[in-house]
N, C-alpha and C positions, 0 to 999 in steps of 0.2 A: 386933117385928122385930129380927132379929140384925144385927150389924155387916156380916156377909158378904152378907146379903140387901140391905141398904141400899147397900152398895158396888156390887153387881151392877146394881141398878136405876139408881143414879146414873150409873154408867159408860155404860149403854145410853142413857139419856136425854141426858146431856150430850155424849157423842160423836156421837149423832145430830144434835143441835143444832149442834155444831161442823162436821160434815160439810155440813149444809145451809147454814151460814154461809159456808163455804169455796166452795160452789157459787155462792152469790150473789156473792161476791167475784170469782170467775172470770168470771161473766156480766157484772158491772159493768165489769171490766177490758176485756172484749171490746167492750162497748157504747161506753165512753169512747174507745177507740182506733179506732172504726169498722172493726172487724175483718171484718165481713161474715159470710156464712154459713159459708164454708170456714174462715176465720180463727177463728171461734167454735168450730167443730168441733175444730180443732187445739189451741186453748187447753184445751178440756175434756178432750181426749184426753191431752195432755201433763201438764197440771197435775192432772187428776183421776186419773191413773194411780197415784199414791202412795196416794190414798184408797182406790182399788179394791184395791190390794195389801193394805192394812191390813184392810179388811173381809174379803177372802178369807182372810187369815191367821187372823182371829178365827173364821170359819166352819169352817176346817180344824181348828183346835184344838178347837172344840166337837164336831166330828164324831169326832175321834180319841178325845177323853175320854169320849164317849158309848158307845164300843164297849169 
């Protein structure tokens, strides 16, 4: 396994874990603050927007480099 392959696999696995952990943190924050259904939606929308942007950027870069 080359360093490039190891780096690509590590980034995919560790970033996925980080994104899941951040989702858990947002959920826990909403639960501890008794945010309710709408409040939880707003938390995930606002705080999850950055994660969504990062994932979209990675997909866009992959798509552009594939062509």
